C-alpha positions as CSV (number, residue, x, y, z in Angstrom):
1,M,80.1,172.1,-70.1
2,S,79.8,172.0,-73.9
3,S,77.9,169.2,-75.8
4,T,81.2,168.1,-77.5
5,S,83.2,167.7,-74.3
6,I,84.0,164.3,-72.9
7,V,82.3,163.3,-69.7
8,R,85.1,162.0,-67.3
9,D,83.1,161.8,-64.2
10,Q,80.5,159.2,-63.1
11,I,78.0,159.1,-60.2
12,E,79.3,156.9,-57.4
13,S,76.3,156.8,-55.1
14,V,72.9,158.3,-54.5
15,T,71.5,158.8,-51.0
16,F,67.9,159.5,-50.0
17,T,67.3,160.7,-46.4
18,M,64.9,162.8,-44.4
19,N,65.4,166.2,-42.9
20,T,66.8,166.4,-39.4
21,D,65.2,168.5,-36.6
22,N,67.8,171.2,-37.1
23,E,67.2,171.2,-40.9
24,I,63.5,171.6,-40.4
25,R,64.1,174.5,-38.0
26,A,66.4,176.1,-40.5
27,I,63.9,176.2,-43.4
28,S,61.0,177.2,-41.1
29,V,60.0,180.8,-40.7
30,L,58.0,180.5,-37.5
31,E,56.8,178.1,-34.8
32,V,53.1,177.3,-34.9
33,T,51.7,177.4,-31.3
34,S,48.0,178.4,-31.7
35,P,45.4,175.8,-32.7
36,V,43.1,178.6,-33.7
37,A,43.8,179.9,-37.3
38,F,41.3,182.8,-37.7
39,D,39.6,185.2,-35.4
40,Q,35.9,186.0,-35.4
41,L,36.4,188.6,-38.2
42,G,38.2,185.9,-40.4
43,N,41.7,187.4,-40.0
44,A,44.7,185.1,-39.7
45,L,46.1,184.9,-36.3
46,P,49.8,185.2,-35.6
47,H,51.6,181.9,-34.9
48,G,48.7,180.1,-36.3
49,L,48.4,177.7,-39.2
50,Y,47.6,180.5,-41.6
51,D,50.0,183.1,-40.4
52,Q,50.7,185.8,-43.0
53,R,54.4,185.0,-42.8
54,L,53.6,181.6,-44.4
55,G,52.5,183.2,-47.6
56,P,49.6,185.2,-48.9
57,L,46.2,183.5,-49.3
58,E,44.5,186.1,-51.5
59,R,45.5,188.2,-54.6
60,G,46.6,191.7,-54.1
61,I,48.6,190.9,-50.9
62,N,52.4,190.8,-50.8
63,C,54.2,188.3,-48.7
64,P,55.7,189.8,-45.5
65,T,58.5,187.2,-45.6
66,C,59.8,187.5,-49.3
67,S,57.8,190.6,-50.3
68,Q,56.5,188.7,-53.4
69,S,53.0,188.8,-54.7
70,Y,50.5,186.0,-54.4
71,L,51.5,184.5,-57.8
72,N,55.3,184.7,-57.2
73,C,55.5,183.7,-53.6
74,P,56.6,180.0,-53.4
75,G,55.2,179.6,-49.8
76,H,57.1,179.3,-46.6
77,A,57.2,176.3,-44.2
78,S,56.8,176.4,-40.4
79,H,57.2,173.8,-37.6
80,I,55.7,172.6,-34.4
81,E,58.0,171.9,-31.5
82,L,57.0,168.7,-29.6
83,S,57.3,168.4,-25.8
84,V,58.3,164.7,-26.1
85,P,60.0,162.8,-28.9
86,L,58.0,161.2,-31.6
87,Y,58.9,157.9,-33.2
88,N,59.7,158.1,-36.8
89,P,57.1,155.8,-38.4
90,L,59.4,154.9,-41.3
91,A,62.1,153.8,-39.0
92,F,60.1,152.3,-36.2
93,S,60.7,148.7,-37.1
94,Q,64.5,149.2,-37.2
95,M,64.4,151.0,-33.8
96,L,62.4,148.2,-32.3
97,L,65.0,145.7,-33.6
98,M,67.8,147.7,-32.1
99,M,65.9,147.6,-28.7
100,K,65.8,143.9,-29.0
101,M,69.5,143.5,-29.9
102,K,70.9,145.6,-27.0
103,C,71.4,144.9,-23.4
104,Q,69.0,146.6,-21.1
105,N,71.6,146.8,-18.3
106,C,74.8,148.0,-19.8
107,H,73.2,149.2,-23.1
108,S,75.7,147.5,-25.3
109,F,75.0,144.9,-28.0
110,K,74.6,141.5,-26.5
111,C,77.6,140.0,-28.4
112,G,79.9,142.2,-26.4
113,E,82.8,144.4,-27.4
114,K,84.7,141.7,-29.2
115,G,81.7,140.6,-31.3
116,C,81.2,144.3,-32.5
117,R,84.9,144.6,-33.3
118,V,84.8,141.3,-35.3
119,F,81.7,142.5,-37.2
120,E,83.4,145.9,-38.0
121,A,86.5,144.1,-39.2
122,K,84.4,142.0,-41.6
123,I,82.5,144.8,-43.0
124,N,85.7,146.8,-43.5
125,L,87.4,144.0,-45.3
126,I,84.4,143.6,-47.7
127,D,84.2,147.3,-48.3
128,R,87.9,147.4,-49.3
129,G,87.7,144.4,-51.6
130,C,89.1,141.6,-49.3
131,V,86.0,139.3,-49.3
132,R,88.0,136.1,-48.8
133,E,89.8,137.5,-45.7
134,A,86.4,138.5,-44.3
135,M,85.0,135.0,-44.7
136,E,88.1,133.4,-43.2
137,L,88.4,135.8,-40.2
138,D,86.5,133.6,-37.8
139,D,88.9,130.7,-38.7
140,E,91.9,132.9,-38.1
141,L,90.5,133.9,-34.7
142,S,89.9,130.3,-33.7
143,K,93.4,129.4,-34.7
144,M,94.8,132.2,-32.6
145,D,92.7,130.9,-29.5
146,V,93.9,127.4,-30.1
147,R,97.6,128.5,-30.3
148,E,97.2,130.5,-27.1
149,G,95.6,127.6,-25.5
150,N,98.4,125.2,-26.4
151,L,100.9,127.8,-24.9
152,D,98.9,128.0,-21.7
153,A,98.8,124.2,-21.5
154,N,102.6,123.9,-22.0
155,N,103.1,126.5,-19.3
156,S,100.8,124.7,-16.9
157,D,102.8,121.5,-17.5
158,D,106.0,123.2,-16.6
159,D,104.6,124.8,-13.5
160,G,102.9,121.7,-12.2
161,E,100.8,123.5,-9.6
162,T,97.3,124.6,-9.8
163,M,97.8,127.9,-8.1
164,G,100.7,128.8,-10.3
165,T,98.7,127.9,-13.4
166,K,95.9,130.2,-12.4
167,N,98.1,133.1,-11.7
168,G,99.8,132.5,-15.0
169,D,96.5,132.5,-16.9
170,E,95.5,135.7,-15.2
171,L,98.8,137.3,-16.3
172,D,98.6,136.0,-19.9
173,A,95.0,137.1,-20.3
174,P,95.7,140.8,-21.0
175,L,98.5,139.9,-23.3
176,R,96.2,137.5,-25.3
177,L,93.5,140.1,-25.6
178,S,95.9,142.7,-26.7
179,K,97.1,140.4,-29.5
180,V,93.5,139.9,-30.6
181,D,92.7,143.5,-30.4
182,K,95.7,144.5,-32.4
183,F,94.7,141.9,-35.0
184,L,91.2,143.1,-35.3
185,A,92.3,146.8,-35.3
186,E,94.5,146.0,-38.2
187,K,91.7,144.3,-40.2
188,A,89.3,147.3,-39.5
189,S,91.9,150.0,-40.5
190,S,92.4,151.5,-43.9
191,S,95.7,149.8,-44.4
192,V,94.1,146.8,-45.9
193,G,92.6,146.5,-49.4
194,H,91.9,149.4,-51.7
195,D,89.9,152.7,-51.5
196,K,86.8,153.3,-53.6
197,V,86.1,149.7,-54.3
198,V,82.8,149.0,-56.3
199,L,81.2,145.9,-54.8
200,S,79.8,143.3,-57.0
201,S,76.4,141.6,-56.4
202,H,78.1,138.7,-54.9
203,E,80.0,140.9,-52.4
204,R,77.0,142.8,-51.6
205,R,75.1,139.6,-50.8
206,I,77.9,138.4,-48.5
207,K,77.8,141.8,-46.7
208,R,74.0,141.5,-46.2
209,E,74.5,137.9,-44.8
210,I,77.1,139.1,-42.3
211,I,74.8,142.0,-41.1
212,Q,71.8,139.5,-40.9
213,E,73.9,137.1,-38.8
214,F,74.9,139.9,-36.5
215,M,71.2,140.8,-36.0
216,T,70.2,137.2,-35.4
217,V,72.9,136.6,-32.8
218,N,72.0,139.7,-30.8
219,R,68.2,139.6,-31.0
220,A,67.8,136.4,-29.2
221,S,65.6,137.0,-26.1
222,T,67.4,134.4,-24.0
223,K,70.9,135.4,-24.8
224,K,73.1,136.7,-22.0
225,C,75.1,139.8,-22.5
226,E,78.7,139.1,-23.1
227,S,79.8,142.4,-21.5
228,C,77.9,142.3,-18.1
229,G,76.3,138.8,-18.1
230,A,72.7,140.1,-17.7
231,I,69.6,138.8,-19.2
232,S,67.4,141.5,-20.6
233,P,63.6,141.5,-20.6
234,G,61.6,141.0,-23.8
235,I,60.5,144.0,-25.9
236,R,57.3,144.1,-28.0
237,Q,55.4,146.7,-29.9
238,D,51.8,147.7,-29.9
239,A,50.1,149.5,-32.9
240,S,53.5,150.7,-34.3
241,N,53.7,153.6,-31.8
242,K,54.1,152.0,-28.4
243,I,56.8,149.8,-26.9
244,F,56.3,147.5,-23.9
245,Q,58.8,145.7,-21.7
246,S,57.9,142.1,-20.7
247,A,58.6,140.7,-17.2
248,L,61.6,138.6,-16.5
249,T,61.2,134.9,-15.4
250,G,62.3,133.9,-11.9
251,K,65.4,132.2,-13.2
252,A,66.4,135.3,-15.2
253,I,65.9,137.6,-12.3
254,K,68.0,135.3,-10.0
255,H,70.7,135.1,-12.7
256,N,70.9,139.0,-12.8
257,E,71.0,139.2,-9.1
258,A,73.9,136.8,-9.1
259,N,75.7,139.0,-11.6
260,H,74.8,142.2,-9.7
261,A,72.7,143.4,-12.7
262,R,69.7,145.6,-12.1
263,I,67.5,146.7,-15.0
264,T,66.7,150.3,-14.2
265,P,65.6,153.2,-16.4
266,A,68.3,155.1,-18.3
267,S,66.5,158.4,-18.6
268,M,66.0,160.9,-15.8
269,E,64.4,163.5,-18.0
270,Y,60.8,162.3,-17.4
271,S,61.1,162.0,-13.6
272,A,57.7,160.7,-12.9
273,D,57.8,157.8,-15.4
274,A,61.4,157.0,-14.3
275,A,60.3,156.8,-10.6
276,I,57.4,154.6,-11.4
277,Q,59.7,152.2,-13.4
278,R,62.2,152.2,-10.5
279,D,59.5,151.2,-8.1
280,D,58.3,148.4,-10.4
281,V,61.8,147.1,-10.6
282,E,62.1,147.1,-6.8
283,D,58.7,145.3,-6.5
284,E,59.8,142.7,-9.0
285,H,62.9,141.9,-7.0
286,T,61.0,141.8,-3.8
287,D,58.3,139.5,-5.1
288,D,60.8,137.2,-6.7
289,D,62.9,136.9,-3.5
290,E,59.8,135.8,-1.6
291,S,58.7,133.3,-4.3
292,D,59.4,129.6,-3.9
293,D,61.7,127.4,-6.1
294,D,58.6,125.6,-7.4
295,D,57.9,128.7,-9.7
296,D,61.0,128.0,-11.7
297,D,59.6,124.6,-12.7
298,D,56.4,126.1,-14.0
299,E,55.5,125.7,-17.7
300,G,57.5,128.0,-19.9
301,G,59.8,128.9,-17.1
302,K,57.6,131.8,-16.0
303,P,56.9,132.3,-12.2
304,A,53.4,132.8,-11.0
305,A,54.2,136.4,-10.0
306,A,55.5,137.2,-13.5
307,K,52.3,135.8,-15.1
308,K,50.1,138.2,-13.1
309,Q,52.3,141.1,-13.9
310,S,51.3,143.1,-17.1
311,D,54.0,144.4,-19.5
312,K,55.4,147.8,-18.6
313,F,55.0,150.7,-21.0
314,V,58.4,152.2,-22.0
315,H,58.1,156.0,-22.4
316,P,59.6,157.4,-25.7
317,L,62.1,159.5,-23.5
318,E,63.4,156.3,-22.0
319,V,63.6,154.6,-25.4
320,M,65.5,157.6,-26.9
321,K,68.0,157.6,-24.0
322,Q,68.7,154.0,-24.4
323,I,69.1,154.2,-28.2
324,E,71.4,157.2,-27.7
325,I,73.6,155.4,-25.2
326,T,74.0,152.3,-27.4
327,W,74.7,154.4,-30.5
328,R,77.3,156.5,-28.9
329,K,79.1,153.4,-27.5
330,C,79.2,151.6,-30.9
331,P,78.8,154.3,-33.6
332,S,80.5,152.4,-36.4
333,T,78.5,149.1,-35.8
334,C,75.2,151.0,-35.6
335,C,75.9,152.9,-38.9
336,H,76.8,149.6,-40.7
337,V,73.6,147.8,-39.4
338,F,71.0,150.6,-39.3
339,G,72.5,153.1,-41.8
340,C,73.9,156.5,-41.5
341,A,71.1,158.7,-42.9
342,H,71.6,161.5,-40.4
343,V,75.3,161.4,-40.4
344,S,76.8,164.4,-42.2
345,D,80.4,163.1,-42.3
346,I,80.9,159.3,-42.4
347,T,84.5,159.6,-41.6
348,S,83.9,161.7,-38.3
349,L,83.3,159.8,-35.1
350,Q,81.5,162.8,-33.7
351,S,79.2,163.0,-36.7
352,K,78.5,159.2,-36.4
353,Q,77.4,159.5,-32.8
354,E,74.4,161.6,-33.9
355,G,73.0,159.0,-36.2
356,F,70.4,157.8,-33.6
357,T,68.3,160.9,-34.4
358,I,66.9,159.0,-37.5
359,F,64.6,157.1,-35.2
360,F,63.0,160.2,-33.4
361,S,61.6,163.6,-34.1
362,R,61.2,166.5,-31.9
363,V,59.9,168.8,-34.6
364,V,56.9,168.4,-37.0
365,S,57.2,170.2,-40.3
366,V,54.1,172.2,-41.4
367,T,53.7,172.7,-45.2
368,P,53.2,176.3,-46.6
369,A,49.8,177.8,-46.4
370,R,49.3,177.8,-50.2
371,F,49.4,174.0,-50.3
372,R,46.5,173.8,-47.8
373,P,44.3,176.7,-48.7
374,P,41.0,177.4,-46.8
375,M,37.7,177.3,-48.5
376,S,35.3,180.2,-48.2
377,V,31.6,179.5,-48.4
378,A,29.5,182.7,-48.1
379,N,30.7,184.4,-45.0
380,M,32.2,181.2,-43.4
381,T,35.8,180.1,-43.8
382,V,36.4,176.3,-43.7
383,E,40.0,175.2,-43.0
384,H,41.9,172.5,-45.0
385,S,41.6,168.8,-44.0
386,Q,45.4,168.7,-43.1
387,N,44.7,171.3,-40.5
388,F,42.4,168.9,-38.6
389,Y,45.3,166.7,-37.8
390,L,47.8,169.5,-37.2
391,N,45.4,171.1,-34.7
392,K,45.1,167.8,-32.8
393,I,49.0,167.7,-32.6
394,I,49.0,171.3,-31.3
395,T,46.4,170.7,-28.8
396,A,47.9,167.4,-27.5
397,N,51.3,169.0,-27.4
398,Q,50.0,171.9,-25.3
399,T,48.3,169.5,-22.9
400,I,51.5,167.5,-22.4
401,R,53.6,170.7,-21.9
402,E,51.2,171.9,-19.3
403,S,51.3,168.6,-17.5
404,I,55.0,168.6,-17.5
405,E,55.2,172.1,-16.1
406,S,52.7,171.3,-13.4
407,E,54.8,168.2,-12.4
408,K,57.9,170.4,-12.2
409,V,56.1,173.0,-10.0
410,M,54.9,170.3,-7.7
411,A,58.3,168.8,-7.4
412,N,59.9,172.2,-6.7
413,G,57.1,172.8,-4.1
414,N,57.9,169.5,-2.4
415,N,61.6,170.2,-2.4
416,S,61.0,173.7,-0.9
417,S,58.7,172.3,1.8
418,S,61.2,169.6,2.8
419,S,63.9,172.2,3.0
420,D,61.7,174.4,5.2
421,S,60.9,171.5,7.5
422,D,64.6,170.7,7.8
423,S,65.4,174.4,8.7
424,D,62.6,174.4,11.3
425,S,63.9,171.3,12.9
426,E,67.4,172.8,13.0
427,N,66.0,176.0,14.6
428,N,64.1,173.9,17.2
429,K,67.3,172.0,18.0
430,A,69.2,175.3,18.4
431,A,66.6,176.7,20.6
432,T,66.5,173.8,23.0
433,P,70.0,174.4,24.5
434,A,69.3,178.1,24.8
435,A,66.0,177.4,26.7
436,A,67.9,175.0,29.0
437,A,70.5,177.6,29.7
438,G,67.8,180.2,30.5
439,E,66.1,177.8,33.0
440,Q,69.5,177.2,34.7
441,S,70.2,181.0,34.9
442,Y,66.8,181.7,36.4
443,E,67.4,179.1,39.1
444,R,70.7,180.6,40.0
445,A,69.1,184.1,40.2
446,K,66.6,182.8,42.8
447,R,69.4,181.6,44.9
448,G,71.2,185.0,44.6
449,R,74.1,183.8,42.4
450,T,73.3,186.1,39.5
451,V,71.4,189.4,39.0
452,N,70.6,189.9,35.4
453,V,68.0,187.3,34.3
454,P,66.2,187.7,30.9
455,R,62.4,187.6,31.4
456,R,61.9,185.4,28.4
457,F,63.6,182.5,30.1
458,A,61.6,182.8,33.4
459,P,59.3,179.8,33.8
460,R,55.5,180.3,33.7
461,G,53.9,180.7,37.2
462,S,57.1,182.0,38.9
463,G,55.6,185.3,39.8
464,E,58.4,187.2,38.2
């Protein structure tokens, strides 16, 4: 473009995001697995933090990755594969907020499907320049409910029978819901408003208020889920890297039992932790069933059994699974509330469903070796200060991986031993009729009824 040409384009938006796990793996040249960087002779070990493929550390050595010299090699990044997911420290507060907004039983937002569709319709109207319609959407839905209620009342007066009115309401309910769904689908579609609308400061403020209202409605700890009717336990954080689940009150547990809602772990990947949490859930229900009604009248509505129980630690695998289920159920709502930093195509539903990865990381990026050079003093090599923390990550990761592998081996051994015991019991059951048949044939042989008698079926002490 020449300096005299007219600029006809303008910047519409600027987005800052973080690399995904796949992007980190793509720019990495190797996986670091060894916490030891140098051997006793001072040579860099393979798959260590100073592997030669990460770039030369001295002059006169060419890089084996790009074949450039020490001065021309830009350095090459590596990565560490984690055995368990790691919370993104920059998005931990938002992830904790999502855990408080969702239902722990059905893993949907507490406002229900209709509340999410109303929220999506409002955001779509604002984004397409229909701010007034978005602010009046609740009034229109209320008028629709009033009109439907008046029609139901007229129908009940004509019928004059209670049973007939109940059946009529049951028949009209799907029709009423279909009308509301069609209305909300129309408001959330691209047929309203205009494309590529630049929002003013007033419109952006209204959009923020609608999102904040949606968060406030769903994050209430005592709010019942509109989808399944369950009351979810409280969620709290500890030191910005741990999540704990509080115990339910006696009234909440009885309410969940009445609605056939059981708060159970969603993840089966970490079997030991999931089994422990399932046992805790069973113990909670057993203790609450045996408790007296006087516990419900205690201060704060907390039973004595719940006060003695400590908060349960929620494993990151369980948190990741719950977040994934909720995000895949309501991808558009989650993108509007928590952003779509890891969504490559905002118009693709499949791409939206992967947006939950912004909260977690299964890969740790390692900077090139030239940005953390070692220091040589006499005949001793001292590593960079960043390597201290990277070595701790590698060591802890190896410990966790070995623990998981040992648990899998023990689980497989228990399964094989149980299968062997089952096969032995079946063999014993099969041998019992054969032994009985042998006893009968031997008795018949003694009476002269048969001639060929297997010796293995002869009873001991018979003299045969």
